[in-house]
C-alpha positions, 0 to 999 in steps of 0.5 A, a space after each residue: 307260435 311266437 319267435 324264440 328268445 326274440 329271434 327274427 323268423 322265417 321268410 315266406 316263399 310262394 313257390 319254394 316247395 315243388 310250387 307251393 308255399 313254404 317258410 324258409 329258415 336260415 339257421 337263426 330262427 327258433 319258434 316257441 308254441 304259445 303254450 307247451 304241448 305235453 301229450 303229443 302222440 302223432 305229428 306230420 310234417 313237410 320239409 326240406 333241409 338245406 344240403 349243408 345245414 348247421 350242425 345238430 339241427 332239430 325238428 321239434 324241441 322243448 326248453 328244458 327236455 330232449 324228447 325229440 333230441 337229434 344230432 347232425 346226422 340222424 333225426 332221433 338221437 339214440 342216446 338222448 331221444 325219448 324211448 317213445 320217440 326211439 320206438 315210435 312208428 316213423 315214416 319218411 315219404 311214407 315208407 316205414 323206418 325200421 330203426 328211427 334212431 339210425 336212420 340218416 337225414 335226407 338234405 336238398 329235397 322235399 320230404 315228408 314225415 310222420 311219427 306215431 310215438 309209444 307214449 306222451 311226449 312234449 314239445 314247446 319249440 319248433 326247430 330247436 332243442 333247448 339252447 343246443 346248436 343253431 336251429 334248422 337251415 331249410 323250409 317247412 311247409 306244413 306241421 301237424 300235431 295230434 294228442 292221439 295215436 292215430 290209426 295206420 289208416 288216418 296217417 295213411 290218409 294225411 300222408 296222401 293228402 301231404 304227398 298230393 299237395 306238395 308232389 313229393 312222390 314221383 309216381 303222382 299223376 302230373 298236371 298242366 293247365 292251359 287258358 281257354 277263352 271263348 271261341 269265335 269262327 268265320 266260316 268254321 275257321 277260328 278267330 285269333 286274339 278273342 277278347 271277352 269285353 262284357 256281356 254284349 261285346 267281344 273283339 277278335 282278329 279275323 282269319 283269312 277267308 274266301 270272297 263272299 258272306 260267311 257265317 259268324 259263330 260265337 261259342 261261349 266257354 260254357 259250350 253254348 253257341 250262336 251263329 249270325 248266318 252270312 254275318 260277315 262278307 269277306 267282308 257272328 249269342 243274339 248277334 246284332 252286328 259285326 263291325 266292320 262288316 267287310 274287309 280284305 280276304 287276307 284278314 289280320 284286322 280286328 272286328 267287334 261283335 255286338 249283340 244280346 245275351 253273350 253269356 258272362 257265365 264261366 267267361 274264362 276257363 283253363 284246361 287241366 291235363 291230368 296224366 295218370 302214369 300209374 298203370 292203372 285206373 285211380 278210383 276216387 282220385 283227389 288231385 289238386 292245382 295251384 292258381 294265381 287267384 290273386 292276379 285273376 282277382 286284381 284283373 277283375 276275372 274272378 270274384 274276390 272270394 274265389 266263389 266262382 271257381 268250378 272244376 268240370 269233368 271231361 265233358 266240359 259241363 259236369 261239376 266235380 267236388 272241389 275244395 280251396 285249400 288255404 284261402 283265396 287271393 293268393 299267388 299260389 291257391 291250392 285247389 283240390 278236385 275229385 274225380 270218381 274215376 281217373 283212367 290211365 293216360 291223359 285226361 282233360 278237365 276245365 277250371 272255370 271261373 268269372 261268373 260273379 253270380 256264383 256262390 262257393 261250393 268248396 267243401 272239404 267234407 267231400 275229401 278223404 282227409 277231411 275228417 282226420 284234420 277236422 278231428 278234435 285231436 288236432 292240437 296244432 296245424 301250421 301251414 304255409 299254404 293257409 294264410 289270409 294276408 294276400 302274399 304277393 312276394 317273399 318280402 311280405 309278412 305272413 301269419 300262419 293260421 289254423 284251418 279246418 280244426 273241429 268246431 272252430 273257424 277263423 275270420 278276419 283273425 278272430 277265432 269262433 267256436 261253431 260247435 253247439 256250445 257258443 258260450 264263448 263265440 266270438 271270444 275276441 281272441 285272435 289267431 296272430 301275435 299283436 306284434 306282427 313282425 316285418 320284412 317277410 317274417 312269420 309271427 303267431 298261431 293260436 292253439 286249443 290249450 284245453 279242449 275239454 274245458 274250451 279254453 284258448 290261448 293266444 
């Protein structure tokens, strides 16, 4: 999509939607699709309208018709909106609205919409209807448009995906993440300030202890450990030496432990504490966390492509299925994980990274929302959390792009067909407008204008 009539565009905010990325619209921004959609049957959206927006803002719109016409107080205008929209199955925060053309707008909080129309409707604008009134004032994080009337099951699957991704429901399990390093122990007492330098070197601060020789134990984050008997005299894995080898019983000073085969496998990990407050165990639970992979990559703690990320079950060793949603090397990378059964109360999983030898196991196919998102009916998918531009602040440019559309992959901005018919593989079309706007403004996405003919436009 492109900016409408030369307007400025939206600003990227890495944490503006409940800690997830979003696109902020200030009431003067409109967007036009590269080629209009004339066969819309289903759309879903996550957004937050400002508490005091400009009067008469719109979600979807068109330069010449008013299928999605709204007004200042309701999402669907009872006079002008198309009957296919007025009579649609319209759900707000996963609850069906009995009469779409009377439902009042919700402002000042994140909201999830889904709509299945009764017939084809058209749109070639986002957040503006013809030339009426200013565009919306608020934030949009995700927009999906399908040219088929999705089943109630498929709609519910996508609603669950968006609800969990953006933490819209107050009944979702909650998460907390804590950094966990390797453990160094002197006679069973943990040292502090433990730092992994390389596969042969660890530094740590000796705890207070009793006079005499004590064992020094090193436990890697993967729970493998080794002990040097009488390694320190108060005074540590094949441990070769501990420097210094003696010191005051009061502790408080640093030592360097050298040796061989200190593991750099999963050199870093974080505890993921999941609190299931629903009152019942959840089967095939799909949750997600947000991780600043850009900072970790910059600190050389994570592979540049996030291929070393793993999510471990409560035993600390069993790998869970996971999926990196929207790309790596960003300040708000979303990592999904799937657990066969999430009990009530608190469960502690582990997020590990730091093994440069690992290749990625991220796979959307292991998740319930994969088949719907990858459907050929997915005609447009715009997500603030699907960028490849290494966003570092709200002042950086961002280009929303497609992801996981059936038979399509995007690599460096190039659209490549990966299905059986590869006659137009690497066609050279790009997913971005050729003139990306500056100062944090969004440029463009491409979409399939005629999937039957395998024709793409940019």
